[in-house]
N, CA, C and O of each residue as an XYZ file, in Angstrom:
712
protein
N      19.753     40.477      8.444
C      18.428     40.687      8.997
C      18.382     42.089      9.622
O      19.277     42.461     10.381
N      17.353     42.852      9.307
C      17.198     44.220      9.785
C      16.450     44.257     11.116
O      15.994     43.232     11.622
N      16.337     45.470     11.670
C      15.557     45.652     12.900
C      14.112     45.247     12.671
O      13.486     44.649     13.546
N      13.580     45.569     11.500
C      12.177     45.250     11.209
C      11.990     43.738     11.096
O      10.993     43.205     11.583
N      12.928     43.043     10.463
C      12.829     41.575     10.373
C      12.944     40.936     11.761
O      12.241     39.975     12.072
N      13.836     41.481     12.585
C      13.947     40.991     13.962
C      12.636     41.235     14.695
O      12.141     40.361     15.407
N      12.072     42.437     14.516
C      10.784     42.765     15.128
C       9.703     41.790     14.678
O       8.913     41.320     15.497
N       9.663     41.483     13.390
C       8.671     40.521     12.875
C       8.801     39.180     13.583
O       7.798     38.588     13.982
N      10.028     38.697     13.742
C      10.255     37.414     14.418
C       9.800     37.457     15.875
O       9.167     36.521     16.364
N      10.125     38.544     16.557
C       9.769     38.676     17.970
C       8.253     38.759     18.131
O       7.681     38.095     18.996
N       7.604     39.573     17.301
C       6.143     39.712     17.365
C       5.470     38.371     17.079
O       4.497     38.007     17.739
N       5.987     37.645     16.101
C       5.428     36.321     15.795
C       5.528     35.402     17.023
O       4.574     34.700     17.358
N       6.686     35.413     17.684
C       6.876     34.569     18.875
C       5.908     34.968     19.989
O       5.324     34.103     20.641
N       5.738     36.269     20.208
C       4.827     36.732     21.261
C       3.384     36.371     20.946
O       2.646     35.910     21.817
N       2.987     36.582     19.708
C       1.598     36.292     19.342
C       1.316     34.798     19.348
O       0.225     34.378     19.733
N       2.281     33.991     18.926
C       2.118     32.540     18.965
C       1.975     32.053     20.407
O       1.202     31.137     20.689
N       2.727     32.673     21.314
C       2.668     32.312     22.740
C       1.528     33.011     23.475
O       1.331     32.800     24.672
N       0.779     33.845     22.750
C      -0.351     34.597     23.320
C       0.077     35.468     24.501
O      -0.621     35.553     25.512
N       1.238     36.114     24.354
C       1.738     37.048     25.359
C       1.334     38.456     24.918
O       1.804     38.923     23.880
N       0.474     39.148     25.680
C       0.108     40.524     25.322
C       1.342     41.434     25.377
O       2.153     41.334     26.297
N       1.473     42.314     24.390
C       2.659     43.162     24.287
C       2.299     44.492     23.643
O       1.236     44.644     23.042
N       3.203     45.448     23.781
C       3.152     46.667     22.978
C       4.580     47.149     22.782
O       5.366     47.218     23.726
N       4.895     47.478     21.550
C       6.206     48.001     21.205
C       6.245     49.465     21.631
O       5.281     50.205     21.431
N       7.357     49.871     22.215
C       7.546     51.269     22.598
C       8.888     51.718     22.020
O       9.395     51.078     21.098
N       9.463     52.775     22.522
C      10.776     53.208     22.072
C      10.800     53.717     20.643
O       9.777     54.129     20.096
N      11.989     53.682     20.046
C      12.211     54.256     18.716
C      11.316     53.656     17.645
O      10.834     54.373     16.768
N      11.090     52.366     17.706
C      10.253     51.729     16.674
C       8.831     52.259     16.752
O       8.238     52.574     15.720
N       8.270     52.366     17.954
C       6.907     52.894     18.092
C       6.837     54.345     17.631
O       5.842     54.759     17.035
N       7.881     55.118     17.902
C       7.883     56.512     17.446
C       7.713     56.584     15.937
O       7.104     57.520     15.418
N       8.251     55.595     15.236
C       8.138     55.563     13.781
C       6.708     55.444     13.283
O       6.435     55.729     12.117
N       5.802     55.033     14.139
C       4.382     54.979     13.761
C       3.746     56.358     13.807
O       2.691     56.573     13.210
N       4.374     57.297     14.507
C       3.783     58.621     14.717
C       4.622     59.764     14.160
O       4.096     60.840     13.878
N       5.905     59.540     14.003
C       6.821     60.570     13.526
C       8.000     59.846     12.876
O       7.891     58.656     12.581
N       9.096     60.514     12.652
C      10.252     59.883     12.016
C      10.956     58.972     13.018
O      11.267     59.381     14.137
N      11.203     57.729     12.598
C      11.870     56.761     13.467
C      13.364     57.062     13.524
O      13.995     57.316     12.498
N      13.920     57.033     14.726
C      15.364     57.162     14.893
C      16.019     55.816     14.594
O      15.379     54.768     14.679
N      17.292     55.861     14.247
C      18.006     54.594     14.094
C      18.160     53.967     15.478
O      18.257     54.661     16.490
N      18.179     52.661     15.491
C      18.236     51.964     16.775
C      18.947     50.628     16.613
O      18.924     50.026     15.540
N      19.571     50.179     17.677
C      20.151     48.833     17.721
C      19.372     47.972     18.704
O      19.795     46.874     19.066
N      18.235     48.488     19.127
C      17.439     47.739     20.086
C      15.959     47.914     19.837
O      15.523     48.815     19.120
N      15.212     47.038     20.443
C      13.755     47.054     20.336
C      13.218     47.008     21.764
O      13.633     46.172     22.565
N      12.292     47.914     22.073
C      11.687     47.976     23.409
C      10.257     47.469     23.335
O       9.465     47.937     22.518
N       9.931     46.508     24.194
C       8.595     45.913     24.183
C       8.098     45.744     25.617
O       8.758     45.118     26.446
N       6.923     46.312     25.895
C       6.262     46.110     27.187
C       5.432     44.836     27.059
O       4.689     44.665     26.092
N       5.563     43.943     28.039
C       4.825     42.673     28.001
C       4.043     42.467     29.290
O       4.455     42.903     30.365
N       2.906     41.794     29.158
C       2.170     41.311     30.328
C       2.603     39.859     30.497
O       2.141     38.968     29.784
N       3.490     39.645     31.447
C       4.114     38.339     31.597
C       4.101     37.943     33.069
O       4.501     38.717     33.939
N       3.636     36.732     33.330
C       3.631     36.163     34.680
C       4.680     35.049     34.717
O       5.120     34.565     33.674
N       5.069     34.653     35.914
C       6.035     33.556     36.038
C       5.551     32.302     35.326
O       6.348     31.565     34.745
N       4.256     32.061     35.370
C       3.701     30.861     34.735
C       3.775     30.917     33.208
O       3.584     29.899     32.543
N       4.050     32.098     32.648
C       4.129     32.265     31.190
C       5.544     32.118     30.640
O       5.727     32.062     29.424
N       6.532     32.056     31.502
C       7.923     32.143     31.047
C       8.293     31.022     30.080
O       8.926     31.286     29.058
N       7.917     29.787     30.372
C       8.273     28.682     29.465
C       7.636     28.872     28.091
O       8.294     28.672     27.070
N       6.358     29.256     28.059
C       5.703     29.524     26.771
C       6.410     30.659     26.041
O       6.642     30.590     24.834
N       6.749     31.703     26.790
C       7.457     32.844     26.216
C       8.768     32.393     25.575
O       9.033     32.697     24.412
N       9.583     31.670     26.335
C      10.898     31.252     25.837
C      10.803     30.253     24.692
O      11.696     30.196     23.847
N       9.741     29.471     24.653
C       9.604     28.473     23.584
C       9.486     29.124     22.206
O       9.725     28.473     21.189
N       9.123     30.395     22.170
C       9.013     31.100     20.895
C      10.337     31.589     20.344
O      10.396     32.080     19.217
N      11.405     31.464     21.126
C      12.701     32.000     20.724
C      13.738     30.888     20.644
O      14.079     30.278     21.656
N      14.234     30.628     19.449
C      15.252     29.610     19.213
C      16.536     30.007     19.952
O      17.077     31.090     19.728
N      17.016     29.129     20.830
C      18.222     29.426     21.608
C      19.445     29.660     20.734
O      20.365     30.372     21.138
N      19.469     29.074     19.545
C      20.599     29.297     18.641
C      20.569     30.711     18.067
O      21.598     31.234     17.639
N      19.390     31.326     18.061
C      19.266     32.672     17.493
C      19.204     33.765     18.553
O      19.701     34.869     18.328
N      18.598     33.474     19.709
C      18.404     34.504     20.740
C      19.058     34.081     22.046
O      18.691     33.071     22.645
N      20.037     34.877     22.476
C      20.680     34.629     23.760
C      19.772     35.156     24.869
O      19.211     36.246     24.757
N      19.633     34.377     25.937
C      18.915     34.827     27.122
C      19.463     34.084     28.332
O      20.122     33.051     28.205
N      19.178     34.629     29.501
C      19.580     34.009     30.753
C      18.319     33.841     31.593
O      17.830     34.795     32.199
N      17.803     32.626     31.620
C      16.498     32.366     32.228
C      16.386     32.794     33.690
O      15.355     33.356     34.060
N      17.396     32.559     34.550
C      17.244     33.019     35.942
C      17.016     34.536     36.039
O      16.236     34.993     36.875
N      17.687     35.304     35.199
C      17.485     36.762     35.209
C      16.072     37.107     34.754
O      15.443     38.011     35.303
N      15.578     36.390     33.756
C      14.207     36.624     33.281
C      13.223     36.357     34.412
O      12.312     37.151     34.648
N      13.403     35.247     35.107
C      12.499     34.906     36.217
C      12.520     35.989     37.304
O      11.473     36.397     37.807
N      13.723     36.444     37.657
C      13.842     37.496     38.677
C      13.134     38.776     38.240
O      12.416     39.394     39.025
N      13.338     39.167     36.994
C      12.748     40.414     36.502
C      11.230     40.315     36.364
O      10.526     41.296     36.607
N      10.726     39.167     35.985
C       9.270     38.993     35.905
C       8.678     39.097     37.311
O       7.634     39.719     37.507
N       9.347     38.490     38.277
C       8.875     38.535     39.664
C       8.790     39.971     40.185
O       7.830     40.340     40.861
N       9.799     40.770     39.863
C       9.834     42.143     40.388
C       9.289     43.180     39.410
O       9.373     44.383     39.656
N       8.726     42.697     38.291
C       8.155     43.568     37.254
C       9.198     44.553     36.736
O       8.958     45.757     36.641
N      10.350     44.008     36.409
C      11.453     44.817     35.912
C      11.629     44.669     34.412
O      10.657     44.629     33.657
N      12.888     44.590     33.991
C      13.212     44.528     32.575
C      14.282     43.459     32.343
O      15.205     43.309     33.145
N      14.150     42.729     31.252
C      15.157     41.744     30.858
C      15.332     41.848     29.354
O      14.565     42.531     28.676
N      16.349     41.163     28.834
C      16.526     41.250     27.387
C      16.910     39.924     26.765
O      17.398     39.005     27.423
N      16.668     39.869     25.477
C      17.148     38.805     24.607
C      18.019     39.497     23.573
O      17.749     40.634     23.186
N      19.056     38.818     23.129
C      19.936     39.394     22.116
C      19.967     38.458     20.924
O      20.239     37.264     21.055
N      19.683     39.023     19.753
C      19.754     38.227     18.531
C      21.218     37.949     18.236
O      22.009     38.874     18.055
N      21.573     36.675     18.188
C      22.957     36.299     17.900
C      23.259     36.413     16.412
O      24.409     36.275     15.996
N      22.231     36.664     15.615
C      22.415     36.844     14.170
C      22.660     38.313     13.848
O      23.583     38.646     13.105
N      21.828     39.191     14.410
C      21.909     40.618     14.070
C      22.606     41.459     15.123
O      23.081     42.554     14.822
N      22.675     40.968     16.350
C      23.205     41.771     17.442
C      22.168     42.699     18.056
O      22.465     43.404     19.021
N      20.953     42.710     17.512
C      19.904     43.562     18.077
C      19.549     43.069     19.473
O      19.440     41.870     19.732
N      19.375     44.045     20.365
C      18.951     43.732     21.728
C      17.466     44.030     21.830
O      17.011     45.104     21.438
N      16.718     43.077     22.356
C      15.291     43.261     22.568
C      15.084     43.390     24.069
O      15.261     42.429     24.818
N      14.704     44.601     24.500
C      14.419     44.843     25.910
C      12.947     44.578     26.156
O      12.083     45.173     25.512
N      12.669     43.691     27.082
C      11.299     43.390     27.481
C      11.064     44.041     28.838
O      11.745     43.732     29.816
N      10.096     44.939     28.882
C       9.734     45.634     30.108
C       8.437     45.011     30.602
O       7.411     45.084     29.926
N       8.482     44.402     31.775
C       7.278     43.782     32.323
C       6.357     44.915     32.798
O       6.765     45.780     33.573
N       5.113     44.889     32.317
C       4.179     45.970     32.641
C       4.059     46.135     34.142
O       3.843     45.171     34.875
N       4.201     47.363     34.583
C       4.075     47.686     36.011
C       2.623     47.534     36.460
O       1.716     47.416     35.637
N       2.421     47.537     37.763
C       1.083     47.348     38.332
C       0.358     48.668     38.604
O      -0.780     48.652     39.073
N       0.990     49.804     38.321
C       0.367     51.100     38.620
C      -0.877     51.327     37.764
O      -1.037     50.730     36.700
N      -1.745     52.197     38.252
C      -2.950     52.539     37.485
C      -2.576     53.085     36.114
O      -3.166     52.712     35.101
N      -1.580     53.980     36.096
C      -1.180     54.557     34.811
C      -0.688     53.472     33.847
O      -1.076     53.467     32.679
N       0.154     52.562     34.319
C       0.688     51.507     33.445
C      -0.431     50.635     32.887
O      -0.389     50.234     31.724
N      -1.418     50.347     33.706
C      -2.557     49.541     33.239
C      -3.341     50.279     32.160
O      -3.701     49.694     31.139
N      -3.607     51.568     32.388
C      -4.358     52.361     31.409
C      -3.553     52.499     30.117
O      -4.094     52.317     29.027
N      -2.272     52.820     30.237
C      -1.432     52.985     29.045
C      -1.415     51.702     28.214
O      -1.499     51.755     26.987
N      -1.307     50.557     28.878
C      -1.283     49.291     28.144
C      -2.626     49.038     27.465
O      -2.675     48.512     26.353
N      -3.698     49.406     28.125
C      -5.031     49.184     27.544
C      -5.281     50.077     26.325
O      -6.180     49.800     25.531
N      -4.492     51.144     26.174
C      -4.672     52.082     25.065
C      -3.759     51.767     23.868
O      -3.726     52.534     22.905
N      -3.042     50.683     23.917
C      -2.142     50.340     22.805
C      -2.930     50.287     21.504
O      -4.139     50.056     21.500
N      -2.230     50.502     20.414
C      -2.870     50.570     19.099
C      -2.136     49.670     18.111
O      -0.976     49.308     18.305
N      -2.843     49.329     17.061
C      -2.217     48.565     15.972
C      -1.500     49.540     15.041
O      -2.035     50.595     14.699
N      -0.306     49.181     14.642
C       0.458     49.956     13.661
C       0.895     48.989     12.566
O       1.367     47.888     12.848
N       0.733     49.407     11.334
C       1.182     48.588     10.202
C       2.190     49.352      9.356
O       2.317     49.112      8.155
N       2.893     50.257      9.983
C       3.812     51.163      9.294
C       4.975     50.442      8.617
O       5.471     50.922      7.598
N       5.413     49.338      9.135
C       6.643     48.695      8.670
C       6.389     47.396      7.915
O       7.282     46.556      7.798
N       5.194     47.234      7.411
C       4.869     46.011      6.698
C       4.601     44.840      7.619
O       4.531     43.693      7.179
N       4.454     45.133      8.885
C       4.118     44.112      9.874
C       3.080     44.728     10.813
O       3.183     45.898     11.183
N       2.107     43.951     11.184
C       1.037     44.422     12.078
C       1.499     44.212     13.512
O       1.679     43.077     13.953
N       1.691     45.316     14.243
C       2.190     45.229     15.616
C       1.354     46.107     16.545
O       0.774     47.108     16.125
N       1.308     45.710     17.806
C       0.717     46.546     18.840
C       1.784     47.527     19.293
O       2.911     47.131     19.593
N       1.431     48.812     19.343
C       2.371     49.840     19.795
C       1.725     50.693     20.882
O       0.502     50.745     21.014
N       2.559     51.344     21.636
C       2.117     52.298     22.643
C       1.315     53.397     21.948
O       1.613     53.745     20.805
N       0.314     53.943     22.613
C      -0.506     54.998     22.009
C       0.330     56.263     21.789
O       1.413     56.402     22.357
N      -0.165     57.157     20.985
C       0.531     58.403     20.652
C       0.880     59.226     21.892
O       1.974     59.784     21.971
N      -0.018     59.307     22.842
C       0.166     60.174     24.006
C       1.115     59.596     25.052
O       1.812     60.344     25.738
N       1.143     58.292     25.177
C       1.889     57.679     26.277
C       3.405     57.790     26.172
O       4.058     57.844     27.214
N       4.011     57.828     24.981
C       5.457     58.095     24.957
C       5.784     59.504     25.455
O       6.843     59.729     26.043
N       4.880     60.443     25.220
C       5.102     61.806     25.712
C       5.117     61.787     27.236
O       6.014     62.353     27.861
N       4.128     61.137     27.826
C       4.052     61.045     29.289
C       5.279     60.308     29.831
O       5.884     60.746     30.810
N       5.643     59.199     29.201
C       6.800     58.414     29.657
C       8.096     59.218     29.548
O       8.939     59.169     30.444
N       8.250     59.949     28.458
C       9.466     60.746     28.275
C       9.504     61.917     29.254
O      10.569     62.255     29.770
N       8.354     62.539     29.516
C       8.310     63.594     30.539
C       8.698     63.028     31.899
O       9.436     63.665     32.651
N       8.209     61.847     32.214
C       8.557     61.197     33.475
C      10.061     60.959     33.545
O      10.687     61.203     34.576
N      10.626     60.490     32.463
C      12.055     60.172     32.429
C      12.907     61.422     32.625
O      13.897     61.392     33.356
N      12.521     62.533     31.967
C      13.363     63.734     32.052
C      13.176     64.514     33.353
O      13.837     65.532     33.555
N      12.293     64.059     34.232
C      12.189     64.697     35.544
C      13.534     64.604     36.267
O      13.921     65.525     36.986
N      14.239     63.498     36.074
C      15.526     63.271     36.737
C      16.720     63.342     35.790
O      17.822     63.701     36.206
N      16.506     63.003     34.524
C      17.610     62.907     33.564
C      17.282     63.745     32.335
O      16.794     63.217     31.336
N      17.544     65.032     32.401
C      17.208     65.899     31.274
C      17.998     65.457     30.045
O      19.193     65.172     30.118
N      17.296     65.409     28.921
C      17.890     64.890     27.693
C      17.321     65.636     26.496
O      16.107     65.683     26.295
N      18.216     66.221     25.701
C      17.777     66.917     24.483
C      17.066     65.959     23.543
O      16.087     66.333     22.896
N      17.547     64.736     23.464
C      16.934     63.747     22.562
C      15.484     63.455     22.966
O      14.602     63.369     22.112
N      15.247     63.304     24.264
C      13.886     63.049     24.740
C      12.980     64.246     24.462
O      11.833     64.081     24.045
N      13.501     65.450     24.694
C      12.715     66.662     24.434
C      12.403     66.785     22.947
O      11.288     67.155     22.580
N      13.375     66.481     22.087
C      13.121     66.507     20.632
C      12.039     65.500     20.252
O      11.173     65.799     19.430
N      12.084     64.316     20.844
C      11.045     63.309     20.578
C       9.672     63.820     21.009
O       8.690     63.673     20.281
N       9.613     64.422     22.198
C       8.341     64.959     22.695
C       7.814     66.020     21.735
O       6.637     66.008     21.377
N       8.689     66.938     21.318
C       8.263     68.008     20.405
C       7.738     67.436     19.093
O       6.739     67.923     18.562
N       8.394     66.420     18.572
C       7.938     65.806     17.314
C       6.571     65.154     17.501
O       5.705     65.274     16.635
N       6.373     64.474     18.611
C       5.085     63.818     18.875
C       3.968     64.842     19.087
O       2.825     64.604     18.697
N       4.296     65.973     19.701
C       3.298     67.013     19.955
C       2.760     67.635     18.671
O       1.698     68.258     18.684
N       3.476     67.473     17.572
C       3.026     68.024     16.289
C       1.895     67.209     15.668
O       1.257     67.665     14.719
N       1.642     66.023     16.183
C       0.610     65.158     15.614
C      -0.774     65.704     15.950
O      -1.101     65.919     17.117
N      -1.574     65.922     14.922
C      -2.901     66.534     15.119
C      -3.900     65.589     15.786
O      -4.954     66.039     16.234
N      -3.601     64.303     15.862
C      -4.520     63.335     16.471
C      -4.331     63.182     17.979
O      -4.969     62.336     18.606
N      -3.471     63.985     18.546
C      -3.130     63.898     19.962
C      -4.347     64.146     20.858
O      -5.080     65.114     20.657
N      -4.558     63.277     21.837
C      -5.621     63.447     22.832
C      -5.020     64.217     24.010
O      -4.531     63.628     24.974
N      -5.070     65.528     23.909
C      -4.428     66.381     24.913
C      -5.084     66.261     26.288
O      -4.399     66.352     27.307
N      -6.394     66.058     26.330
C      -7.052     65.969     27.642
C      -6.570     64.729     28.406
O      -6.328     64.803     29.611
N      -6.432     63.605     27.722
C      -5.898     62.391     28.352
C      -4.481     62.655     28.860
O      -4.136     62.323     29.994
N      -3.676     63.258     27.995
C      -2.283     63.508     28.327
C      -2.167     64.458     29.529
O      -1.399     64.200     30.457
N      -2.921     65.540     29.506
C      -2.868     66.513     30.599
C      -3.366     65.914     31.913
O      -2.850     66.235     32.983
N      -4.367     65.048     31.827
C      -4.873     64.380     33.029
C      -3.758     63.592     33.713
O      -3.593     63.679     34.930
N      -2.984     62.816     32.929
C      -1.933     61.999     33.532
C      -0.709     62.825     33.916
O      -0.041     62.510     34.901
N      -0.407     63.868     33.160
C       0.703     64.751     33.543
C       0.402     65.362     34.910
O       1.280     65.444     35.769
N      -0.848     65.789     35.103
C      -1.264     66.361     36.382
C      -1.268     65.292     37.480
O      -0.740     65.521     38.568
N      -1.853     64.140     37.201
C      -1.952     63.065     38.187
C      -0.574     62.581     38.639
O      -0.372     62.277     39.815
N       0.370     62.511     37.699
C       1.720     62.041     38.012
C       2.635     63.173     38.481
O       3.798     62.946     38.815
N       2.089     64.404     38.501
C       2.824     65.591     38.955
C       4.123     65.795     38.171
O       5.190     65.992     38.751
N       4.009     65.745     36.850
C       5.177     65.890     35.987
C       5.384     67.344     35.582
O       4.431     68.042     35.236
N       6.628     67.793     35.626
C       6.979     69.109     35.089
C       7.013     68.983     33.567
O       7.387     67.937     33.035
N       6.623     70.049     32.868
C       6.593     70.003     31.397
C       7.732     70.783     30.753
O       7.839     70.802     29.527
N       8.586     71.427     31.545
C       9.787     72.090     31.051
C       9.501     73.097     29.935
O      10.291     73.237     29.001
N       8.376     73.790     30.039
C       8.051     74.832     29.064
C       7.626     74.324     27.699
O       7.463     75.112     26.767
N       7.445     73.018     27.570
C       6.988     72.468     26.287
C       5.528     72.844     26.079
O       4.770     72.932     27.045
N       5.130     73.064     24.855
C       3.764     73.475     24.529
C       2.836     72.261     24.543
O       2.459     71.742     23.493
N       2.480     71.822     25.737
C       1.644     70.640     25.911
C       0.207     71.086     25.888
O      -0.697     70.260     26.018
């Protein structure tokens, strides 16, 4: 089973459980530029404590390892938890959507991508740039900068939206042509 097949299974479970989500990370980048190889899948979810049982019911325990107490703790604090496919070894990181204004707006801007033969909600084109700029404020990374540069080449970029949030979040742009 490939990353895409694992993604299909996870998306099916989320949609069946009616859990709002958006794929981010390397897989989402593949909707806008060249996808990097990955052993994991990153998904932002809108998940409340009351949704956890429905969420978990979509994942066969024989196929996906999880630790429910950790999931409950992370949902409570709006953190991150993971499931691991015991078949493929792929790790699925679930990031509980933060309560900030930016996180709410970014989630509301998610888009449909059908790049991989599966219809999935993904982070918008501009928001990975903002997220990666935020990340490199403390942890400079050539890989993140390369991703930003590749995304900036997309002619559909909404620069005014991006610049508004870069300014609002007081992010340094490190000389990138934003």
